[in-house]
C-alpha atoms as a printed R data frame, in Angstrom:
    type eleno elety resid chain resno       x       y       z
1   ATOM     1    CA   MET     A     1  17.982 -18.958  19.131
2   ATOM     2    CA   VAL     A     2  17.181 -16.410  16.413
3   ATOM     3    CA   THR     A     3  18.230 -17.325  12.878
4   ATOM     4    CA   SER     A     4  17.960 -15.500   9.561
5   ATOM     5    CA   ARG     A     5  17.260 -16.829   6.088
6   ATOM     6    CA   ARG     A     6  16.023 -15.834   2.666
7   ATOM     7    CA   TYR     A     7  12.333 -15.337   1.909
8   ATOM     8    CA   ASN     A     8  10.645 -18.044  -0.183
9   ATOM     9    CA   ILE     A     9   7.668 -16.297  -1.734
10  ATOM    10    CA   LEU     A    10   5.649 -19.464  -2.401
11  ATOM    11    CA   VAL     A    11   6.091 -20.749   1.140
12  ATOM    12    CA   ASP     A    12   6.471 -17.634   3.266
13  ATOM    13    CA   PHE     A    13   3.960 -15.107   1.905
14  ATOM    14    CA   THR     A    14   1.120 -16.044   4.254
15  ATOM    15    CA   LYS     A    15   3.479 -16.361   7.242
16  ATOM    16    CA   VAL     A    16   4.816 -12.839   6.672
17  ATOM    17    CA   PHE     A    17   1.336 -11.438   6.104
18  ATOM    18    CA   ASP     A    18   0.164 -12.925   9.430
19  ATOM    19    CA   PHE     A    19   3.316 -11.615  11.150
20  ATOM    20    CA   LEU     A    20   2.546  -8.090   9.904
21  ATOM    21    CA   VAL     A    21  -1.076  -8.351  11.026
22  ATOM    22    CA   ASN     A    22  -0.162  -9.610  14.489
23  ATOM    23    CA   THR     A    23   2.582  -7.030  15.080
24  ATOM    24    CA   TYR     A    24   0.670  -4.012  13.756
25  ATOM    25    CA   ASP     A    25   1.025  -0.938  15.962
26  ATOM    26    CA   LYS     A    26  -1.246   2.042  15.327
27  ATOM    27    CA   LYS     A    27   1.425   4.429  16.652
28  ATOM    28    CA   THR     A    28   4.369   3.324  14.507
29  ATOM    29    CA   LEU     A    29   2.264   1.809  11.680
30  ATOM    30    CA   ASN     A    30   4.896  -0.900  11.028
31  ATOM    31    CA   SER     A    31   6.958   1.779   9.226
32  ATOM    32    CA   GLN     A    32   3.921   1.907   6.924
33  ATOM    33    CA   LEU     A    33   4.562  -1.741   6.044
34  ATOM    34    CA   LEU     A    34   0.869  -2.540   6.357
35  ATOM    35    CA   PRO     A    35   0.052  -6.202   5.785
36  ATOM    36    CA   HIS     A    36  -2.440  -5.430   3.055
37  ATOM    37    CA   TYR     A    37   0.035  -3.234   1.234
38  ATOM    38    CA   PHE     A    38   2.644  -6.000   1.461
39  ATOM    39    CA   GLU     A    39   0.073  -8.315  -0.099
40  ATOM    40    CA   TYR     A    40  -1.076  -5.768  -2.668
41  ATOM    41    CA   ALA     A    41   2.480  -4.938  -3.787
42  ATOM    42    CA   GLN     A    42   3.418  -8.582  -4.280
43  ATOM    43    CA   HIS     A    43   0.386  -9.086  -6.521
44  ATOM    44    CA   LEU     A    44   1.130  -6.152  -8.813
45  ATOM    45    CA   GLN     A    45   2.491  -6.824 -12.290
46  ATOM    46    CA   TRP     A    46   5.410  -4.449 -11.582
47  ATOM    47    CA   PHE     A    47   6.591  -6.285  -8.453
48  ATOM    48    CA   ASP     A    48  10.164  -7.588  -8.797
49  ATOM    49    CA   TYR     A    49   9.340 -11.251  -8.301
50  ATOM    50    CA   LEU     A    50  12.786 -12.471  -9.363
51  ATOM    51    CA   SER     A    51  14.496 -10.575  -6.523
52  ATOM    52    CA   SER     A    52  12.110 -11.738  -3.794
53  ATOM    53    CA   HIS     A    53  14.726 -14.180  -2.479
54  ATOM    54    CA   ARG     A    54  16.708 -11.112  -1.368
55  ATOM    55    CA   ILE     A    55  14.126 -10.398   1.342
56  ATOM    56    CA   GLY     A    56  15.389 -11.514   4.764
57  ATOM    57    CA   ILE     A    57  13.393 -13.261   7.487
58  ATOM    58    CA   TRP     A    58  14.391 -13.718  11.147
59  ATOM    59    CA   GLU     A    59  12.830 -16.569  13.117
60  ATOM    60    CA   GLU     A    60  12.899 -18.091  16.571
61  ATOM    61    CA   ASP     A    61  11.491 -21.587  17.082
62  ATOM    62    CA   GLY     A    62   9.907 -21.386  13.627
63  ATOM    63    CA   GLU     A    63   8.096 -18.093  14.360
64  ATOM    64    CA   ILE     A    64   8.873 -14.969  12.339
65  ATOM    65    CA   VAL     A    65  10.190 -12.160  14.542
66  ATOM    66    CA   GLY     A    66  11.627  -9.782  11.943
67  ATOM    67    CA   ILE     A    67  11.786  -8.940   8.251
68  ATOM    68    CA   SER     A    68  14.016  -6.840   6.007
69  ATOM    69    CA   THR     A    69  12.093  -6.325   2.768
70  ATOM    70    CA   TYR     A    70  11.594  -4.091  -0.234
71  ATOM    71    CA   GLU     A    71   8.218  -2.809  -1.423
72  ATOM    72    CA   MET     A    72   8.140  -3.157  -5.196
73  ATOM    73    CA   ASN     A    73  11.806  -3.194  -6.174
74  ATOM    74    CA   VAL     A    74  15.196  -3.375  -4.520
75  ATOM    75    CA   GLY     A    75  16.612   0.009  -3.560
76  ATOM    76    CA   GLN     A    76  13.893   0.880  -1.055
77  ATOM    77    CA   ALA     A    77  13.364  -1.130   2.106
78  ATOM    78    CA   HIS     A    78  11.455  -1.600   5.363
79  ATOM    79    CA   LEU     A    79  12.850  -2.998   8.616
80  ATOM    80    CA   HIS     A    80  10.297  -4.459  11.011
81  ATOM    81    CA   THR     A    81  10.456  -6.665  14.110
82  ATOM    82    CA   LYS     A    82   8.325  -7.737  17.007
83  ATOM    83    CA   LYS     A    83   8.782  -5.181  19.804
84  ATOM    84    CA   GLU     A    84  10.856  -7.480  22.005
85  ATOM    85    CA   TYR     A    85  13.214  -8.153  19.077
86  ATOM    86    CA   GLU     A    86  14.052  -4.562  18.171
87  ATOM    87    CA   TYR     A    87  17.657  -5.304  19.168
88  ATOM    88    CA   LEU     A    88  17.860  -7.088  15.799
89  ATOM    89    CA   LEU     A    89  17.374  -3.845  13.824
90  ATOM    90    CA   PRO     A    90  21.131  -3.293  13.169
91  ATOM    91    CA   GLU     A    91  21.285  -6.825  11.784
92  ATOM    92    CA   LEU     A    92  18.239  -6.189   9.591
93  ATOM    93    CA   LEU     A    93  19.869  -3.025   8.283
94  ATOM    94    CA   GLU     A    94  23.089  -4.912   7.501
95  ATOM    95    CA   TRP     A    95  21.044  -7.433   5.519
96  ATOM    96    CA   ALA     A    96  19.319  -4.624   3.614
97  ATOM    97    CA   GLU     A    97  22.635  -3.005   2.731
98  ATOM    98    CA   ARG     A    98  23.984  -6.336   1.527
99  ATOM    99    CA   GLU     A    99  20.911  -7.629  -0.324
100 ATOM   100    CA   LEU     A   100  18.427  -4.832  -1.038
101 ATOM   101    CA   TYR     A   101  20.603  -2.032  -2.414
102 ATOM   102    CA   LYS     A   102  20.359  -0.724  -5.963
103 ATOM   103    CA   LYS     A   103  23.268   0.248  -8.195
104 ATOM   104    CA   GLU     A   104  23.278   3.522 -10.096
105 ATOM   105    CA   ASP     A   105  26.232   5.142 -11.888
106 ATOM   106    CA   ASN     A   106  28.646   2.618 -10.325
107 ATOM   107    CA   GLU     A   107  27.390   3.591  -6.868
108 ATOM   108    CA   ARG     A   108  25.202   1.683  -4.458
109 ATOM   109    CA   PHE     A   109  22.268   3.351  -2.766
110 ATOM   110    CA   LEU     A   110  19.536   2.259  -0.411
111 ATOM   111    CA   GLN     A   111  16.463   4.033   0.905
112 ATOM   112    CA   ILE     A   112  14.883   3.016   4.217
113 ATOM   113    CA   LEU     A   113  11.274   3.941   4.990
114 ATOM   114    CA   ILE     A   114  10.241   4.654   8.579
115 ATOM   115    CA   THR     A   115   7.624   6.790  10.312
116 ATOM   116    CA   ASP     A   116   8.441   9.859  12.371
117 ATOM   117    CA   LYS     A   117   7.228   7.956  15.457
118 ATOM   118    CA   GLU     A   118  10.138   5.480  15.349
119 ATOM   119    CA   GLU     A   119  12.971   7.163  17.201
120 ATOM   120    CA   ASN     A   120  15.033   3.980  17.510
121 ATOM   121    CA   LYS     A   121  15.131   3.450  13.740
122 ATOM   122    CA   ARG     A   122  15.827   7.130  13.112
123 ATOM   123    CA   GLU     A   123  18.833   7.107  15.447
124 ATOM   124    CA   LEU     A   124  20.123   3.864  13.915
125 ATOM   125    CA   LEU     A   125  19.957   5.311  10.413
126 ATOM   126    CA   LYS     A   126  21.704   8.501  11.479
127 ATOM   127    CA   SER     A   127  24.498   6.489  13.100
128 ATOM   128    CA   LYS     A   128  24.999   4.523   9.870
129 ATOM   129    CA   GLY     A   129  25.315   7.578   7.644
130 ATOM   130    CA   TYR     A   130  21.763   7.866   6.276
131 ATOM   131    CA   ILE     A   131  20.279  11.259   5.401
132 ATOM   132    CA   LYS     A   132  16.564  12.053   5.398
133 ATOM   133    CA   LEU     A   133  15.449  12.920   1.880
134 ATOM   134    CA   TYR     A   134  11.794  13.829   2.335
135 ATOM   135    CA   SER     A   135   8.589  13.107   4.217
136 ATOM   136    CA   ASP     A   136   5.114  12.149   3.059
137 ATOM   137    CA   SER     A   137   1.979  12.442   5.150
138 ATOM   138    CA   ILE     A   138   0.023   9.416   6.366
139 ATOM   139    CA   THR     A   139  -3.676  10.170   6.681
140 ATOM   140    CA   ILE     A   140  -6.689   8.378   8.075
141 ATOM   141    CA   PHE     A   141 -10.437   8.971   8.096
142 ATOM   142    CA   ASP     A   142 -11.734   8.336  11.613
143 ATOM   143    CA   TYR     A   143 -15.097   6.597  11.470
144 ATOM   144    CA   ASP     A   144 -16.296   8.592  14.477
145 ATOM   145    CA   ASN     A   145 -16.532  11.494  12.032
146 ATOM   146    CA   GLU     A   146 -19.475  12.015   9.722
147 ATOM   147    CA   PHE     A   147 -19.355  10.611   6.212
148 ATOM   148    CA   ILE     A   148 -19.917  13.071   3.379
149 ATOM   149    CA   GLN     A   149 -23.325  12.537   1.825
150 ATOM   150    CA   ARG     A   150 -23.336  12.856  -1.954
151 ATOM   151    CA   GLU     A   151 -25.365  11.563  -4.853
152 ATOM   152    CA   LEU     A   152 -24.023  10.597  -8.241
153 ATOM   153    CA   PRO     A   153 -24.930  12.868 -11.186
154 ATOM   154    CA   ASP     A   154 -27.833  11.770 -13.381
155 ATOM   155    CA   GLY     A   155 -26.958   8.871 -15.648
156 ATOM   156    CA   PHE     A   156 -24.047   7.593 -13.540
157 ATOM   157    CA   LYS     A   157 -24.293   4.421 -11.494
158 ATOM   158    CA   MET     A   158 -22.101   2.641  -8.960
159 ATOM   159    CA   ILE     A   159 -21.186  -1.043  -8.914
160 ATOM   160    CA   ASP     A   160 -18.822  -3.187  -6.855
161 ATOM   161    CA   GLY     A   161 -16.122  -5.504  -8.165
162 ATOM   162    CA   THR     A   162 -17.986  -8.795  -8.185
163 ATOM   163    CA   ASN     A   163 -18.830  -8.638 -11.907
164 ATOM   164    CA   VAL     A   164 -16.235  -6.194 -13.147
165 ATOM   165    CA   ASP     A   165 -15.144  -5.726 -16.750
166 ATOM   166    CA   PHE     A   166 -11.373  -5.796 -16.243
167 ATOM   167    CA   GLU     A   167 -10.602  -4.239 -19.619
168 ATOM   168    CA   LYS     A   168 -12.702  -1.204 -18.726
169 ATOM   169    CA   LEU     A   169 -11.180  -1.124 -15.242
170 ATOM   170    CA   THR     A   170  -7.659  -1.219 -16.686
171 ATOM   171    CA   VAL     A   171  -8.465   1.673 -19.022
172 ATOM   172    CA   CYS     A   172  -9.912   3.669 -16.098
173 ATOM   173    CA   PHE     A   173  -6.778   3.237 -13.979
174 ATOM   174    CA   ALA     A   174  -4.472   3.909 -16.935
175 ATOM   175    CA   LYS     A   175  -6.232   7.172 -17.801
176 ATOM   176    CA   GLY     A   176  -6.679   8.172 -14.166
177 ATOM   177    CA   PHE     A   177  -3.058   7.679 -13.132
178 ATOM   178    CA   ASP     A   178  -1.654   9.077 -16.389
179 ATOM   179    CA   ASN     A   179  -3.927  12.147 -16.061
180 ATOM   180    CA   ALA     A   180  -5.042  11.746 -19.672
181 ATOM   181    CA   ASP     A   181  -8.473  11.369 -21.253
182 ATOM   182    CA   GLU     A   182  -7.017   9.380 -24.123
183 ATOM   183    CA   LEU     A   183  -4.360   6.679 -24.012
184 ATOM   184    CA   GLU     A   184  -1.333   6.924 -26.270
185 ATOM   185    CA   GLU     A   185  -1.348   3.138 -26.596
186 ATOM   186    CA   PRO     A   186  -4.211   0.679 -26.007
187 ATOM   187    CA   VAL     A   187  -4.098  -1.464 -22.877
188 ATOM   188    CA   THR     A   188  -2.630  -4.917 -23.409
189 ATOM   189    CA   ASP     A   189  -3.556  -8.365 -22.171
190 ATOM   190    CA   LYS     A   190  -0.640  -8.050 -19.747
191 ATOM   191    CA   ASP     A   191  -2.184  -4.890 -18.291
192 ATOM   192    CA   ILE     A   192  -5.579  -6.549 -17.970
193 ATOM   193    CA   ASN     A   193  -4.084  -9.660 -16.390
194 ATOM   194    CA   GLY     A   194  -2.192  -7.406 -13.985
195 ATOM   195    CA   ASN     A   195  -5.430  -5.887 -12.739
196 ATOM   196    CA   ILE     A   196  -7.071  -9.282 -12.411
197 ATOM   197    CA   LYS     A   197  -4.088 -10.478 -10.378
198 ATOM   198    CA   ARG     A   198  -3.963  -7.562  -7.948
199 ATOM   199    CA   PHE     A   199  -7.638  -7.912  -7.125
200 ATOM   200    CA   SER     A   200  -7.367 -11.697  -6.774
201 ATOM   201    CA   SER     A   201  -4.914 -11.717  -3.844
202 ATOM   202    CA   PRO     A   202  -5.807 -13.861  -0.793
203 ATOM   203    CA   SER     A   203  -7.547 -11.145   1.245
204 ATOM   204    CA   ALA     A   204  -9.017  -9.153  -1.648
205 ATOM   205    CA   ASN     A   205 -12.752  -8.559  -1.273
206 ATOM   206    CA   PRO     A   206 -14.389  -7.579  -4.592
207 ATOM   207    CA   SER     A   207 -17.551  -6.482  -2.773
208 ATOM   208    CA   LEU     A   208 -15.572  -3.621  -1.190
209 ATOM   209    CA   MET     A   209 -14.452  -2.254  -4.565
210 ATOM   210    CA   ARG     A   210 -16.388   0.637  -6.024
211 ATOM   211    CA   ILE     A   211 -16.644   1.567  -9.702
212 ATOM   212    CA   VAL     A   212 -18.608   4.511 -11.066
213 ATOM   213    CA   VAL     A   213 -19.973   3.823 -14.540
214 ATOM   214    CA   ALA     A   214 -20.611   6.766 -16.885
215 ATOM   215    CA   PRO     A   215 -23.802   7.000 -18.968
216 ATOM   216    CA   ASN     A   216 -21.872   5.734 -22.014
217 ATOM   217    CA   GLY     A   217 -20.757   2.614 -20.114
218 ATOM   218    CA   GLU     A   218 -17.189   3.797 -19.566
219 ATOM   219    CA   TYR     A   219 -15.664   3.294 -16.132
220 ATOM   220    CA   ALA     A   220 -15.240   6.874 -14.891
221 ATOM   221    CA   SER     A   221 -13.824   6.278 -11.404
222 ATOM   222    CA   ALA     A   222 -12.687   3.200  -9.494
223 ATOM   223    CA   LEU     A   223 -11.143   2.183  -6.198
224 ATOM   224    CA   GLY     A   224 -10.011  -0.901  -4.327
225 ATOM   225    CA   MET     A   225 -10.548  -1.372  -0.598
226 ATOM   226    CA   TRP     A   226  -9.039  -3.798   1.903
227 ATOM   227    CA   PHE     A   227 -10.140  -4.658   5.431
228 ATOM   228    CA   ASP     A   228  -7.966  -5.832   8.323
229 ATOM   229    CA   GLU     A   229 -10.277  -8.015  10.394
230 ATOM   230    CA   VAL     A   230  -7.826  -8.233  13.301
231 ATOM   231    CA   ASN     A   231  -6.806  -4.573  13.624
232 ATOM   232    CA   LYS     A   232 -10.133  -3.172  12.449
233 ATOM   233    CA   TYR     A   233  -9.042  -0.700   9.809
234 ATOM   234    CA   ALA     A   234  -9.662  -0.235   6.089
235 ATOM   235    CA   TYR     A   235  -6.950   0.395   3.507
236 ATOM   236    CA   LEU     A   236  -7.660   2.274   0.276
237 ATOM   237    CA   GLU     A   237  -5.608   1.111  -2.720
238 ATOM   238    CA   PRO     A   238  -5.780   2.187  -5.534
239 ATOM   239    CA   MET     A   239  -8.131   5.058  -6.429
240 ATOM   240    CA   ALA     A   240  -8.356   6.915  -9.727
241 ATOM   241    CA   THR     A   241 -10.771   9.025 -11.757
242 ATOM   242    CA   VAL     A   242 -10.525   9.671 -15.498
243 ATOM   243    CA   PRO     A   243  -9.671  13.406 -15.908
244 ATOM   244    CA   LYS     A   244 -12.779  14.360 -17.890
245 ATOM   245    CA   TYR     A   245 -14.974  13.005 -15.086
246 ATOM   246    CA   ARG     A   246 -13.228  14.829 -12.245
247 ATOM   247    CA   ARG     A   247 -14.865  17.492 -10.050
248 ATOM   248    CA   LEU     A   248 -18.190  15.658 -10.230
249 ATOM   249    CA   GLY     A   249 -17.842  14.043  -6.812
250 ATOM   250    CA   LEU     A   250 -17.593  10.540  -8.278
251 ATOM   251    CA   GLY     A   251 -14.520   9.411  -6.326
252 ATOM   252    CA   THR     A   252 -15.741  10.890  -3.062
253 ATOM   253    CA   THR     A   253 -19.158   9.275  -3.417
254 ATOM   254    CA   ALA     A   254 -17.612   5.898  -4.176
255 ATOM   255    CA   LEU     A   255 -15.071   6.179  -1.341
256 ATOM   256    CA   MET     A   256 -17.659   7.119   1.270
257 ATOM   257    CA   ASP     A   257 -19.875   4.229   0.201
258 ATOM   258    CA   SER     A   258 -17.019   1.719   0.447
259 ATOM   259    CA   MET     A   259 -15.856   3.074   3.821
260 ATOM   260    CA   LYS     A   260 -19.394   2.760   5.182
261 ATOM   261    CA   GLN     A   261 -19.369  -0.915   4.241
262 ATOM   262    CA   THR     A   262 -16.052  -1.477   6.030
263 ATOM   263    CA   LYS     A   263 -17.470   0.280   9.083
264 ATOM   264    CA   GLU     A   264 -20.340  -2.203   9.072
265 ATOM   265    CA   LEU     A   265 -17.706  -4.983   9.019
266 ATOM   266    CA   GLY     A   266 -16.044  -3.519  12.107
267 ATOM   267    CA   ALA     A   267 -13.429  -1.065  10.804
268 ATOM   268    CA   THR     A   268 -12.865   2.064  12.889
269 ATOM   269    CA   TYR     A   269 -10.790   4.087  10.418
270 ATOM   270    CA   CYS     A   270  -9.435   4.068   6.860
271 ATOM   271    CA   PHE     A   271  -6.000   4.915   5.464
272 ATOM   272    CA   GLY     A   272  -5.998   7.496   2.681
273 ATOM   273    CA   GLY     A   273  -3.521   9.431   0.588
274 ATOM   274    CA   PRO     A   274  -1.176  12.358   1.315
275 ATOM   275    CA   VAL     A   275  -2.318  15.815   2.378
276 ATOM   276    CA   GLU     A   276  -1.087  17.257  -0.911
277 ATOM   277    CA   HIS     A   277  -4.063  15.592  -2.586
278 ATOM   278    CA   TYR     A   278  -7.726  16.123  -1.861
279 ATOM   279    CA   TYR     A   279  -8.006  13.804   1.137
280 ATOM   280    CA   PRO     A   280  -8.021  16.502   3.868
281 ATOM   281    CA   GLN     A   281 -10.916  18.186   2.061
282 ATOM   282    CA   ILE     A   282 -13.089  15.129   2.672
283 ATOM   283    CA   GLY     A   283 -12.184  14.456   6.297
284 ATOM   284    CA   PHE     A   284  -8.835  12.620   6.270
285 ATOM   285    CA   GLU     A   285  -6.351  13.823   8.897
286 ATOM   286    CA   GLU     A   286  -2.591  13.421   9.124
287 ATOM   287    CA   VAL     A   287  -1.548  10.976  11.862
288 ATOM   288    CA   ALA     A   288   2.147  10.523  11.056
289 ATOM   289    CA   LYS     A   289   4.879  11.150   8.514
290 ATOM   290    CA   LYS     A   290   6.510   8.519   6.330
291 ATOM   291    CA   ASP     A   291  10.177   9.502   6.179
292 ATOM   292    CA   THR     A   292  12.553   8.348   3.448
293 ATOM   293    CA   TRP     A   293  16.212   8.025   4.481
294 ATOM   294    CA   GLN     A   294  18.966   7.332   1.988
295 ATOM   295    CA   LYS     A   295  22.604   6.290   1.968
296 ATOM   296    CA   ARG     A   296  25.056   6.064  -0.952
297 ATOM   297    CA   TRP     A   297  28.373   4.222  -0.919
């Protein structure tokens, strides 16, 4: 008998992670609910920890067979089951509409993320009044392809994350993602602790991180990398370069070096970013679309 219950983050995190690993499908990509992204998101300082009990789990004989969950915050959700339990999807959607919605201007709304390969979920959403808002590309770098060979400019060096200065790393990400060479406000202890936390999750591997250090000691570019030992793929998250150090090949050099290491570990491909960014220029190819569907009521 299949039963549903609330997620208990301290007890269930590893169970859900293993469920996502063991049910991974390269065609549907778990609606892009990759196990390492699930882990990464729940170790970010912006993750809505207090709402985690709103995540729903379906079990049979103590084994997880389905999950209705948000990524970072309520209002955006994934529905995922074992293949033989896809008949539960309407129930998972009902849970999401009851528990994972967000309120805005006295109106409820919910976004559901799926891939364009999941016809059953697409038809379910249509039947329940959802409208597709937009699509993002999902790209991978196939390790059968050649890696770009580049050298760092004179004076720059590359290190991994085993002896990282987290204050410098936090500044690098803050400048890189804000597209600014100078920060309006200095990074705080909370920001630094947030970076320590996200790279201290159970399957984080500091040796796969890559950081490019500028001649003045500043962290110019940095990336995190994750490896799925069961499904043999690498997952890039996050990656940023400080604006004044862009167009020097720093990020590409660091990424290729990290991907080579995951290939040595057994990975056969790596997930990258959308085609709107520079990823196709360095060998990443679109394999699917991540579609966002929304309903208001």
